C-alpha positions, 0 to 999 in steps of 0.5 A: 521364470523371468518376466512380468507377473501374471497380468490381470486378464479374464480367463477368456483372454487366457483361453485365446492366448492358449489357442494362439499358442497352439496355432500359428497366426489366426484370425478371430474367425479361425480362433472361434472355430478352433475354440468350438472344435476343442474347448466347447465341452468345458469352456464357451467363447462367443465370437464377440468375446474372441474379438474383444479379447484379441483387441485387449491382448493386442493393446497389452502387447500379448499378441500382434496383429497384421492385415492379410490381403485376400483375392476376391474376399475382404482382407483379414486380420491375423493374430500371433502370440508374442513372447509376453503373451506366452509368458503371461499364459505360462504364469497363469497356468503355473500360478493358478489355484484350483477351485471347486467348479460351480456349474450352471445346470438348467436340467438339475435346477428344473429337477430340483423344483420337480414337485411343481411339474408333471412327472411325465414331462420331467421324464421326457426332459431327462430322456431327451437330455440323456440322448444329448449327453450320449451324443457329447460322449460320442463326440468326445470319443471321436475327438480322442480317436482323431487326436491319436492320429496326430502323434502325441496329443497328450494334453488335449487327449487327456482332456478328451478322456476327462470329458468322456469320464465327466459326461459318462458320469452325467449319463449314469446320474441321468439314469439314476434320476430316471429310476428315482423318478419312476419310483416316485411316480411310475410311468403311465401304462401305454395303450 
């Protein structure tokens, strides 16, 4: 591929470029909604980050911006990926190295220090977390089903399946932790 070497941009810039490559012109608000609908299971972007990245990308020539007049509402600014932006995105995807993921997981951190807590509270926390995790699995399965309606959602569909597998494994890990917790501190009998 000819063109500039991969620019030194943060990962969030490439997430925004990818969203713009997937959509036609979009406002920052629309991109945030798209990110919440598609990336939220594996990459979080705050609204302020979207606007900061769009500014950085426009300054670098990776996106264009134009004002759109609206009837009865304030004008809005929409952005589109440029050829340079598409080249940068492709270079980032092609040349990126895979690294093990280091997760920030408050539930695991709390369980790590569980000897300092009431086992009943830990159990309630894990049970609530299991419910939330089951909801994420359901959301991902629904997204995967919706993607099937669009024809060929190869890569987004593959990532939805990956998410189902990850959160499915998380559910099994929660169940194992609950079993081990019961072995260490059996629940109090209910009256």
